C-alpha positions as CSV (number, residue, x, y, z in Angstrom):
1,M,-50.9,35.7,40.9
2,A,-49.3,33.8,43.4
3,V,-51.2,31.2,45.6
4,G,-50.0,28.9,47.8
5,D,-48.1,28.0,51.5
6,S,-45.0,28.2,52.5
7,F,-43.2,26.8,49.7
8,S,-44.5,29.1,47.8
9,A,-43.8,31.8,50.5
10,G,-40.3,31.4,50.4
11,N,-40.5,30.8,54.7
12,G,-36.5,30.9,55.5
13,A,-35.3,31.7,52.2
14,G,-35.0,36.1,52.3
15,C,-36.3,38.9,54.2
16,A,-40.1,39.7,54.8
17,V,-40.8,41.5,52.0
18,S,-42.6,43.7,54.6
19,P,-43.9,44.1,58.2
20,Q,-47.4,43.3,56.6
21,Q,-46.1,40.1,54.6
22,A,-44.1,38.9,58.0
23,A,-47.4,37.2,59.2
24,C,-47.3,34.7,56.4
25,D,-43.5,34.6,56.2
26,R,-43.9,36.0,52.8
27,T,-40.0,36.4,51.8
28,D,-38.0,38.1,49.0
29,G,-35.9,34.6,48.3
30,S,-39.2,33.0,47.1
31,Y,-39.3,31.8,43.6
32,V,-42.7,33.5,43.0
33,Y,-40.9,36.6,44.3
34,Q,-38.1,36.0,41.9
35,L,-40.2,35.7,39.2
36,K,-41.4,39.1,39.7
37,A,-37.9,40.5,40.1
38,D,-37.2,39.0,36.9
39,S,-39.7,40.8,35.3
40,E,-38.6,43.9,36.2
41,V,-35.1,43.5,35.2
42,L,-36.3,42.3,31.4
43,A,-38.4,45.6,31.4
44,K,-35.8,48.0,32.2
45,N,-33.1,46.3,29.9
46,T,-35.2,45.9,27.2
47,P,-37.6,48.5,26.9
48,W,-38.1,47.7,22.8
49,C,-38.8,44.2,23.2
50,P,-42.7,43.4,22.6
51,G,-44.2,41.9,26.5
52,S,-41.2,43.5,28.2
53,F,-43.1,44.8,31.2
54,A,-43.0,44.6,34.8
55,W,-45.8,42.2,36.5
56,E,-48.5,44.1,38.5
57,F,-48.2,41.0,41.2
58,E,-50.3,39.6,44.0
59,F,-48.5,37.8,46.4
60,N,-51.1,35.9,48.3
61,T,-49.3,32.5,49.9
62,C,-49.4,32.2,53.3
63,S,-47.4,29.8,55.6
64,G,-49.7,27.1,56.9
65,A,-52.2,27.4,54.2
66,I,-54.4,24.1,53.6
67,A,-55.6,23.5,50.3
68,S,-59.4,24.1,51.6
69,E,-58.0,27.7,52.9
70,I,-56.4,28.7,49.5
71,N,-59.4,27.8,47.8
72,N,-62.0,29.6,50.0
73,L,-60.0,32.1,51.5
74,H,-58.0,33.1,48.7
75,M,-59.5,32.3,45.6
76,Q,-63.3,32.0,46.1
77,N,-64.4,35.2,48.6
78,A,-61.9,37.3,47.5
79,Q,-63.1,40.7,47.9
80,P,-62.6,43.6,45.5
81,P,-60.1,44.9,44.5
82,Y,-58.4,41.4,44.7
83,S,-61.2,39.9,43.4
84,S,-61.0,41.8,40.1
85,F,-57.2,40.9,39.7
86,L,-57.8,37.5,40.2
87,R,-60.0,37.6,36.9
88,G,-57.7,39.5,35.1
89,A,-54.3,37.4,36.1
90,S,-52.2,36.4,33.0
91,L,-50.2,34.0,35.0
92,Y,-50.9,31.8,37.9
93,T,-49.0,30.0,40.4
94,V,-50.2,28.0,43.2
95,T,-47.9,24.9,45.5
96,A,-50.4,23.2,47.9
97,G,-50.9,20.2,49.8
98,G,-47.9,19.8,51.9
99,N,-49.6,20.9,55.4
100,D,-52.6,19.1,54.3
101,M,-50.4,16.5,54.6
102,K,-48.8,17.5,57.8
103,F,-45.4,18.0,56.7
104,D,-45.0,21.0,58.7
105,Q,-45.6,18.8,62.2
106,I,-43.3,16.2,60.4
107,V,-40.5,18.9,60.5
108,K,-41.1,20.2,63.3
109,V,-41.2,16.8,65.5
110,C,-39.1,14.7,63.3
111,I,-36.1,17.0,62.8
112,Y,-35.9,19.5,65.2
113,G,-37.7,17.7,68.1
114,V,-40.1,19.8,69.3
115,P,-42.1,18.1,72.0
116,S,-45.7,17.0,70.9
117,L,-48.4,14.2,71.9
118,T,-48.3,12.3,68.5
119,S,-44.9,11.0,67.9
120,C,-43.1,11.1,64.5
121,H,-43.7,7.6,63.6
122,T,-47.3,8.3,64.3
123,L,-47.1,11.2,61.9
124,F,-45.4,9.1,59.2
125,S,-47.8,6.5,59.0
126,N,-50.8,9.4,59.1
127,V,-49.5,10.1,55.5
128,N,-50.5,6.8,53.8
129,I,-53.9,8.0,55.1
130,Y,-54.2,11.4,53.4
131,L,-52.8,10.3,50.5
132,A,-55.4,7.2,50.1
133,A,-58.7,7.1,47.1
134,G,-60.9,9.0,48.3
135,S,-59.3,11.3,50.9
136,Q,-60.4,14.7,52.1
137,F,-57.2,15.7,51.1
138,R,-57.8,14.6,47.7
139,Q,-60.6,16.3,48.0
140,D,-59.5,19.2,48.6
141,L,-56.8,19.5,46.1
142,E,-59.0,18.4,42.9
143,A,-61.2,21.5,44.0
144,L,-58.5,24.3,44.3
145,I,-57.0,22.7,41.2
146,L,-60.5,22.5,39.7
147,H,-60.9,26.3,40.4
148,L,-58.0,27.5,38.9
149,Y,-59.1,25.5,35.8
150,T,-62.1,27.5,36.0
151,Q,-60.9,31.0,37.3
152,A,-58.1,31.1,34.5
153,Q,-60.0,30.3,31.3
154,G,-57.1,31.2,28.7
155,H,-54.5,32.3,31.1
156,F,-51.3,30.3,32.5
157,V,-51.4,28.4,35.2
158,V,-48.1,26.8,37.1
159,V,-48.3,24.3,39.9
160,S,-45.2,23.3,41.6
161,P,-44.3,20.4,42.7
162,Y,-42.6,20.0,46.5
163,V,-38.8,18.7,46.6
164,T,-38.1,15.6,48.9
165,F,-36.7,17.0,52.2
166,Y,-33.7,14.6,53.4
167,N,-30.5,12.9,52.0
168,A,-31.4,9.3,52.5
169,D,-28.0,8.2,51.4
170,V,-26.2,8.2,54.1
171,G,-26.7,6.9,58.0
172,R,-27.4,8.5,61.0
173,H,-24.5,10.6,62.2
174,W,-24.5,14.1,64.1
175,G,-27.2,16.4,63.2
176,C,-29.2,13.6,61.5
177,W,-30.9,11.3,64.0
178,L,-33.1,10.1,62.0
179,S,-33.1,6.5,60.3
180,T,-32.4,5.9,56.8
181,S,-35.6,4.5,56.3
182,L,-37.9,7.3,57.3
183,R,-36.2,9.5,55.3
184,Q,-37.0,6.9,52.9
185,Q,-40.3,7.0,53.9
186,L,-41.1,11.0,54.2
187,N,-39.1,11.7,50.5
188,Q,-41.3,8.5,48.7
189,A,-44.8,10.6,50.5
190,V,-43.7,14.0,49.0
191,T,-43.1,12.3,45.7
192,N,-46.8,10.4,46.5
193,A,-47.9,14.5,46.8
194,N,-46.5,15.6,43.4
195,S,-47.9,12.3,42.0
196,I,-51.2,13.8,43.1
197,L,-50.4,17.2,41.9
198,R,-49.6,16.2,38.3
199,Q,-52.3,13.8,38.4
200,N,-54.7,16.8,38.7
201,A,-53.2,19.5,37.3
202,Q,-52.7,17.5,33.8
203,A,-56.0,16.3,33.6
204,H,-57.3,19.8,33.7
205,G,-54.2,21.0,31.3
206,L,-52.8,23.1,33.5
207,S,-48.4,23.2,33.6
208,F,-46.5,21.3,36.2
209,I,-42.8,21.7,37.3
210,N,-41.1,18.9,35.9
211,E,-40.4,17.4,39.1
212,S,-36.9,16.1,38.2
213,D,-35.5,19.2,37.0
214,L,-36.4,20.6,40.2
215,Q,-35.1,17.5,42.7
216,A,-31.9,18.1,40.8
217,R,-31.3,22.2,41.9
218,F,-31.8,20.7,45.7
219,N,-28.6,18.6,45.5
220,G,-26.4,18.8,48.5
221,H,-29.2,21.4,50.6
222,R,-31.2,19.1,52.0
223,F,-31.8,18.0,56.0
224,C,-28.9,15.6,56.4
225,N,-26.5,16.8,54.0
């Protein structure tokens, strides 16, 4: 079962899985959908292998979702038949927190230049408020991770970090007008958010994807490359 935001939904990574999935930008290029596809290939090619079977899959991610929405709407208040699936899932994947820190607005305003009453610099400054000890962001994220831990007793939960958005090793150029300093600040904010995710996951014995391995796979594919 996959829960989370656009990083899990795969916004922009492929085609909508179905017309019903389009509202949340769930695509066939998302990493969770690729996990599902891998299980189907394995089941087809190695039917004799114990544990080789296509997974029943619940794609419950949604672009734009914040941690409290994922927890309240997708986890605690799930209705049948989804609620029974939630209790019986053997593998849970989750990515959450980016929208709480307004990363989506930062991309729109700071990268694509979408008009906004909030400046790019203000959005960057607010990130530190979200990261501060005792912030609502930290409380909501901890509540989600705790609920996953409680719900998935005896099962496998994988928490995914975020990838840094920018190549901060080059100066400004056509198509990359943000200063190197601002790019470094945003990348550091992503790193700090990942640290909070990792701390919460590990505190409850949940698996956290190796961040350095994930980041390396995106080299050459960031904004300003």
